[in-house]
C-alpha positions in Angstrom: -9.3 -14.4 2.2 -8.9 -18.1 3.0 -11.5 -20.4 2.2 -13.6 -22.0 4.6 -14.1 -25.9 4.8 -17.4 -26.7 3.0 -18.6 -29.0 5.8 -17.1 -27.9 9.3 -16.2 -30.6 11.8 -19.2 -30.1 14.2 -17.5 -32.3 17.0 -14.8 -29.2 17.2 -17.6 -26.8 17.7 -19.4 -29.1 20.2 -16.1 -29.5 22.2 -15.5 -25.6 22.2 -19.1 -25.3 23.2 -18.7 -27.7 26.2 -15.4 -25.9 27.1 -16.8 -22.5 27.2 -19.7 -23.8 29.3 -17.4 -25.5 31.7 -15.4 -22.3 32.1 -18.5 -20.4 33.2 -19.4 -23.2 35.7 -22.4 -24.4 33.6 -24.0 -21.2 33.7 -25.4 -20.5 30.1 -26.2 -17.0 30.5 -22.6 -16.4 31.6 -21.2 -18.3 28.8 -23.4 -16.2 26.2 -22.2 -12.9 28.1 -18.5 -13.9 28.0 -18.8 -14.7 24.2 -20.6 -11.7 23.2 -18.0 -9.5 25.0 -15.0 -11.6 23.3 -16.7 -10.8 20.0 -17.2 -7.1 20.9 -13.3 -7.0 21.6 -12.5 -8.8 18.3 -14.6 -6.4 16.4 -12.9 -3.4 17.9 -9.5 -5.0 17.1 -10.4 -5.4 13.6 -11.7 -1.9 13.5 -8.3 -0.6 14.7 -6.5 -2.6 12.3 -8.6 -1.6 9.3 -8.3 2.0 10.2 -4.8 1.8 10.5 -4.2 0.1 7.2 -6.6 2.7 5.6 -4.1 5.5 7.0 -1.3 3.6 5.4 0.1 2.2 8.6 0.8 -1.6 8.3 1.0 -3.4 11.7 4.4 -4.8 12.3 4.3 -8.5 11.9 4.8 -10.6 14.9 7.2 -13.5 14.9 4.5 -16.1 15.0 2.8 -14.2 11.9 6.0 -14.5 9.9 6.7 -18.2 10.6 3.0 -19.0 9.5 3.7 -17.2 5.9 
């Protein structure tokens, strides 16, 4: 597991928050809802990958993943 930086760059998070809110036309409730939905999607993806690994199926590496390694 990769190490997280000890002190995250808060300006990066502030910018990401501003962008998410802007994408939802300034509606904070819609922004939160969109982020919850995105998180649920990622959790489902993670569960599928974990199940595939547990079953002995290793997902094929994408071109981008092999370049990063």
